N, CA, C and O atoms as CSV, one atom per row, in Angstrom:
chain,resi,resn,atom,element,x,y,z
A,1,MET,N,N,-11.170,15.969,-5.189
A,1,MET,CA,C,-12.110,16.324,-4.111
A,1,MET,C,C,-12.048,17.678,-3.665
A,1,MET,O,O,-10.944,18.201,-3.517
A,2,THR,N,N,-13.147,18.337,-3.423
A,2,THR,CA,C,-13.162,19.787,-2.930
A,2,THR,C,C,-12.851,19.819,-1.469
A,2,THR,O,O,-13.250,18.971,-0.670
A,3,ILE,N,N,-12.091,20.882,-1.164
A,3,ILE,CA,C,-11.642,21.096,0.186
A,3,ILE,C,C,-12.533,22.089,0.773
A,3,ILE,O,O,-12.555,23.169,0.182
A,4,ILE,N,N,-13.301,21.964,1.844
A,4,ILE,CA,C,-14.117,22.898,2.452
A,4,ILE,C,C,-13.365,23.599,3.505
A,4,ILE,O,O,-12.506,22.977,4.130
A,5,LYS,N,N,-13.621,24.896,3.773
A,5,LYS,CA,C,-12.734,25.580,4.725
A,5,LYS,C,C,-13.741,25.959,5.952
A,5,LYS,O,O,-14.853,26.459,5.784
A,6,ALA,N,N,-13.158,25.633,7.228
A,6,ALA,CA,C,-13.845,25.717,8.378
A,6,ALA,C,C,-13.188,26.912,9.090
A,6,ALA,O,O,-11.962,27.021,9.116
A,7,LYS,N,N,-13.986,27.782,9.653
A,7,LYS,CA,C,-13.621,28.966,10.409
A,7,LYS,C,C,-13.380,28.899,11.817
A,7,LYS,O,O,-12.865,29.862,12.386
A,8,ASN,N,N,-13.717,27.801,12.475
A,8,ASN,CA,C,-13.497,27.459,13.919
A,8,ASN,C,C,-13.769,26.050,14.177
A,8,ASN,O,O,-14.031,25.254,13.275
A,9,ARG,N,N,-13.698,25.712,15.553
A,9,ARG,CA,C,-13.775,24.283,15.904
A,9,ARG,C,C,-15.094,23.668,15.578
A,9,ARG,O,O,-15.177,22.593,14.985
A,10,LYS,N,N,-16.102,24.350,15.965
A,10,LYS,CA,C,-17.595,24.117,15.792
A,10,LYS,C,C,-17.798,23.820,14.237
A,10,LYS,O,O,-18.318,22.765,13.875
A,11,ASP,N,N,-17.392,24.739,13.380
A,11,ASP,CA,C,-17.629,24.389,11.959
A,11,ASP,C,C,-16.849,23.009,11.588
A,11,ASP,O,O,-17.350,22.148,10.865
A,12,THR,N,N,-15.650,22.917,12.134
A,12,THR,CA,C,-14.924,21.706,11.704
A,12,THR,C,C,-15.735,20.483,12.008
A,12,THR,O,O,-15.978,19.624,11.160
A,13,GLU,N,N,-16.166,20.436,13.326
A,13,GLU,CA,C,-16.872,19.263,13.746
A,13,GLU,C,C,-18.029,18.988,12.980
A,13,GLU,O,O,-18.262,17.873,12.512
A,14,GLU,N,N,-18.805,20.037,12.830
A,14,GLU,CA,C,-20.024,19.929,12.063
A,14,GLU,C,C,-19.830,19.389,10.645
A,14,GLU,O,O,-20.488,18.435,10.230
A,15,LEU,N,N,-18.955,19.991,9.948
A,15,LEU,CA,C,-18.589,19.588,8.535
A,15,LEU,C,C,-18.139,18.162,8.412
A,15,LEU,O,O,-18.516,17.448,7.482
A,16,LEU,N,N,-17.338,17.759,9.349
A,16,LEU,CA,C,-16.728,16.278,9.473
A,16,LEU,C,C,-17.877,15.367,9.657
A,16,LEU,O,O,-18.045,14.374,8.949
A,17,SER,N,N,-18.704,15.735,10.662
A,17,SER,CA,C,-19.786,14.895,11.089
A,17,SER,C,C,-20.796,14.830,9.964
A,17,SER,O,O,-21.432,13.779,9.887
A,18,SER,N,N,-21.045,15.773,9.083
A,18,SER,CA,C,-22.023,15.770,8.076
A,18,SER,C,C,-21.609,14.966,6.912
A,18,SER,O,O,-22.399,14.730,5.998
A,19,GLY,N,N,-20.353,14.523,6.919
A,19,GLY,CA,C,-19.996,13.603,5.790
A,19,GLY,C,C,-18.957,14.269,4.773
A,19,GLY,O,O,-18.467,13.606,3.859
A,20,ILE,N,N,-18.660,15.557,4.972
A,20,ILE,CA,C,-17.511,16.269,4.265
A,20,ILE,C,C,-16.265,15.591,4.469
A,20,ILE,O,O,-15.820,15.457,5.609
A,21,HIS,N,N,-15.569,15.084,3.301
A,21,HIS,CA,C,-14.313,14.383,3.348
A,21,HIS,C,C,-13.015,15.035,3.570
A,21,HIS,O,O,-12.075,14.416,4.069
A,22,LYS,N,N,-12.933,16.322,3.197
A,22,LYS,CA,C,-11.708,17.140,3.432
A,22,LYS,C,C,-12.126,18.526,3.995
A,22,LYS,O,O,-12.939,19.245,3.415
A,23,VAL,N,N,-11.584,18.817,5.035
A,23,VAL,CA,C,-11.878,20.130,5.579
A,23,VAL,C,C,-10.518,20.798,6.015
A,23,VAL,O,O,-9.704,20.249,6.758
A,24,GLU,N,N,-10.380,22.001,5.483
A,24,GLU,CA,C,-9.123,22.843,5.882
A,24,GLU,C,C,-9.500,23.720,7.202
A,24,GLU,O,O,-10.549,24.350,7.339
A,25,LEU,N,N,-8.583,23.647,8.018
A,25,LEU,CA,C,-8.794,24.296,9.318
A,25,LEU,C,C,-8.249,25.788,9.073
A,25,LEU,O,O,-7.064,26.023,9.309
A,26,GLU,N,N,-9.021,26.700,8.647
A,26,GLU,CA,C,-8.614,28.056,8.169
A,26,GLU,C,C,-8.891,28.920,9.557
A,26,GLU,O,O,-9.633,29.902,9.571
A,27,TRP,N,N,-8.308,28.502,10.528
A,27,TRP,CA,C,-8.334,29.248,11.771
A,27,TRP,C,C,-7.193,28.865,12.553
A,27,TRP,O,O,-6.670,27.764,12.384
A,28,GLU,N,N,-6.682,29.858,13.567
A,28,GLU,CA,C,-5.520,29.579,14.377
A,28,GLU,C,C,-5.955,28.489,15.407
A,28,GLU,O,O,-6.768,28.746,16.295
A,29,ILE,N,N,-5.445,27.397,15.269
A,29,ILE,CA,C,-5.829,26.247,16.161
A,29,ILE,C,C,-4.678,26.125,17.118
A,29,ILE,O,O,-3.505,26.024,16.760
A,30,GLY,N,N,-5.126,26.143,18.442
A,30,GLY,CA,C,-4.215,25.906,19.673
A,30,GLY,C,C,-3.823,24.383,19.764
A,30,GLY,O,O,-4.450,23.550,19.109
A,31,SER,N,N,-2.904,24.075,20.487
A,31,SER,CA,C,-2.497,22.704,20.675
A,31,SER,C,C,-3.495,21.940,21.421
A,31,SER,O,O,-3.570,20.754,21.100
A,32,ASP,N,N,-4.243,22.329,22.303
A,32,ASP,CA,C,-5.210,21.599,22.907
A,32,ASP,C,C,-6.321,21.236,21.878
A,32,ASP,O,O,-6.661,20.056,21.788
A,33,ASP,N,N,-6.854,22.103,21.164
A,33,ASP,CA,C,-7.872,21.876,20.139
A,33,ASP,C,C,-7.260,20.904,19.114
A,33,ASP,O,O,-7.891,19.898,18.789
A,34,PHE,N,N,-6.120,21.160,18.626
A,34,PHE,CA,C,-5.441,20.170,17.644
A,34,PHE,C,C,-5.470,18.841,18.104
A,34,PHE,O,O,-5.986,17.993,17.376
A,35,PHE,N,N,-4.973,18.503,19.257
A,35,PHE,CA,C,-4.877,17.202,19.785
A,35,PHE,C,C,-6.177,16.664,20.117
A,35,PHE,O,O,-6.386,15.452,20.061
A,36,ARG,N,N,-7.120,17.556,20.482
A,36,ARG,CA,C,-8.542,17.036,20.709
A,36,ARG,C,C,-9.177,16.549,19.415
A,36,ARG,O,O,-9.837,15.510,19.423
A,37,LEU,N,N,-9.006,17.257,18.306
A,37,LEU,CA,C,-9.491,16.892,17.034
A,37,LEU,C,C,-8.802,15.639,16.498
A,37,LEU,O,O,-9.449,14.710,16.014
A,38,ALA,N,N,-7.481,15.641,16.598
A,38,ALA,CA,C,-6.583,14.486,16.091
A,38,ALA,C,C,-6.939,13.253,16.941
A,38,ALA,O,O,-6.869,12.140,16.419
A,39,SER,N,N,-7.266,13.375,18.055
A,39,SER,CA,C,-7.546,12.125,18.874
A,39,SER,C,C,-8.988,11.604,18.450
A,39,SER,O,O,-9.186,10.421,18.175
A,40,TYR,N,N,-9.848,12.449,18.421
A,40,TYR,CA,C,-11.296,12.024,18.024
A,40,TYR,C,C,-11.264,11.507,16.531
A,40,TYR,O,O,-11.611,10.348,16.301
A,41,TRP,N,N,-10.850,12.358,15.499
A,41,TRP,CA,C,-11.058,12.052,14.206
A,41,TRP,C,C,-10.048,10.928,13.596
A,41,TRP,O,O,-10.410,10.107,12.753
A,42,CYS,N,N,-8.827,10.997,14.096
A,42,CYS,CA,C,-7.862,10.100,13.700
A,42,CYS,C,C,-8.242,8.566,14.165
A,42,CYS,O,O,-7.880,7.582,13.520
A,43,GLU,N,N,-8.962,8.504,15.285
A,43,GLU,CA,C,-9.444,7.310,15.768
A,43,GLU,C,C,-10.457,6.609,14.981
A,43,GLU,O,O,-10.666,5.400,15.071
A,44,ARG,N,N,-11.182,7.547,14.074
A,44,ARG,CA,C,-12.192,7.158,13.105
A,44,ARG,C,C,-11.763,7.167,11.641
A,44,ARG,O,O,-12.544,7.236,10.692
A,45,GLY,N,N,-10.457,7.092,11.565
A,45,GLY,CA,C,-9.958,6.876,10.158
A,45,GLY,C,C,-9.296,8.183,9.474
A,45,GLY,O,O,-8.749,8.069,8.377
A,46,ALA,N,N,-9.347,9.229,10.036
A,46,ALA,CA,C,-9.069,10.521,9.416
A,46,ALA,C,C,-7.414,10.630,9.415
A,46,ALA,O,O,-6.699,10.034,10.220
A,47,LYS,N,N,-6.976,11.439,8.440
A,47,LYS,CA,C,-5.534,11.734,8.225
A,47,LYS,C,C,-5.496,13.262,8.305
A,47,LYS,O,O,-6.332,13.987,7.766
A,48,ILE,N,N,-4.425,13.696,9.044
A,48,ILE,CA,C,-4.222,15.222,9.131
A,48,ILE,C,C,-2.915,15.580,8.502
A,48,ILE,O,O,-1.875,15.075,8.924
A,49,THR,N,N,-2.924,16.416,7.526
A,49,THR,CA,C,-1.808,16.855,6.857
A,49,THR,C,C,-1.645,18.393,6.996
A,49,THR,O,O,-2.585,19.144,7.258
A,50,LYS,N,N,-0.403,18.779,6.801
A,50,LYS,CA,C,-0.066,20.251,6.826
A,50,LYS,C,C,-0.300,20.735,5.406
A,50,LYS,O,O,0.400,20.225,4.532
A,51,GLY,N,N,-1.193,21.654,5.063
A,51,GLY,CA,C,-1.422,22.240,3.697
A,51,GLY,C,C,-0.412,23.359,3.616
A,51,GLY,O,O,0.546,23.475,4.380
A,52,ARG,N,N,-0.726,24.213,2.572
A,52,ARG,CA,C,0.129,25.370,2.377
A,52,ARG,C,C,0.216,26.330,3.538
A,52,ARG,O,O,1.280,26.776,3.967
A,53,ASN,N,N,-1.025,26.626,4.035
A,53,ASN,CA,C,-1.044,27.503,5.099
A,53,ASN,C,C,-1.731,27.027,6.452
A,53,ASN,O,O,-1.533,27.570,7.539
A,54,HIS,N,N,-2.591,25.904,6.229
A,54,HIS,CA,C,-3.418,25.403,7.388
A,54,HIS,C,C,-3.330,23.780,7.289
A,54,HIS,O,O,-2.926,23.146,6.314
A,55,PHE,N,N,-3.775,23.283,8.455
A,55,PHE,CA,C,-3.945,21.800,8.499
A,55,PHE,C,C,-5.260,21.391,7.636
A,55,PHE,O,O,-6.242,22.127,7.536
A,56,ILE,N,N,-5.147,20.194,7.066
A,56,ILE,CA,C,-6.245,19.687,6.395
A,56,ILE,C,C,-6.696,18.192,7.020
A,56,ILE,O,O,-5.828,17.324,7.123
A,57,ILE,N,N,-7.977,17.938,7.403
A,57,ILE,CA,C,-8.336,16.855,7.828
A,57,ILE,C,C,-9.027,15.996,6.720
A,57,ILE,O,O,-9.973,16.508,6.121
A,58,SER,N,N,-8.668,14.855,6.432
A,58,SER,CA,C,-9.224,14.003,5.301
A,58,SER,C,C,-9.862,12.775,5.917
A,58,SER,O,O,-9.266,12.115,6.768
A,59,LEU,N,N,-11.016,12.486,5.507
A,59,LEU,CA,C,-11.689,11.347,5.875
A,59,LEU,C,C,-11.857,10.400,4.818
A,59,LEU,O,O,-12.353,10.825,3.775
A,60,LYS,N,N,-11.515,9.115,4.900
A,60,LYS,CA,C,-11.672,8.056,3.934
A,60,LYS,C,C,-13.061,7.448,4.182
A,60,LYS,O,O,-13.437,7.328,5.348
A,61,GLY,N,N,-13.825,7.068,3.200
A,61,GLY,CA,C,-15.123,6.331,3.316
A,61,GLY,C,C,-16.118,7.167,4.016
A,61,GLY,O,O,-16.052,8.392,3.910
A,62,LEU,N,N,-17.050,6.588,4.737
A,62,LEU,CA,C,-18.019,7.212,5.351
A,62,LEU,C,C,-17.754,7.833,6.698
A,62,LEU,O,O,-17.243,7.108,7.552
A,63,ALA,N,N,-18.022,9.019,6.980
A,63,ALA,CA,C,-17.898,9.710,8.275
A,63,ALA,C,C,-18.742,9.055,9.381
A,63,ALA,O,O,-19.894,8.712,9.117
A,64,ILE,N,N,-18.292,8.889,10.452
A,64,ILE,CA,C,-19.123,8.261,11.709
A,64,ILE,C,C,-19.493,9.540,12.467
A,64,ILE,O,O,-18.666,10.349,12.887
A,65,PRO,N,N,-20.943,9.649,12.609
A,65,PRO,CA,C,-21.359,10.840,13.341
A,65,PRO,C,C,-21.128,10.719,14.878
A,65,PRO,O,O,-20.992,9.598,15.367
A,66,PRO,N,N,-21.087,11.666,15.537
A,66,PRO,CA,C,-20.685,11.614,17.029
A,66,PRO,C,C,-21.963,11.005,17.710
A,66,PRO,O,O,-23.126,11.213,17.362
A,67,ASN,N,N,-21.550,10.249,18.699
A,67,ASN,CA,C,-22.526,9.425,19.557
A,67,ASN,C,C,-22.992,10.226,20.778
A,67,ASN,O,O,-22.717,9.835,21.912
A,68,ASP,N,N,-23.719,11.384,20.548
A,68,ASP,CA,C,-23.923,12.249,21.624
A,68,ASP,C,C,-25.367,11.835,22.190
A,68,ASP,O,O,-25.842,12.426,23.160
């Protein structure tokens, strides 16, 4: 499965919401943003792993779009 790189928090949210299953956080993520992303996406079945240089968020199955 291809890993798509996100350059900021907005890119990360958009990619995951659009159904991309693996997103690499290719940006310096602060603790607040990390825990915000982890809380929201892990609740929806995502798994966060530490890649070689950045964190990778992986979704299994279908992505659940935000309820805005």
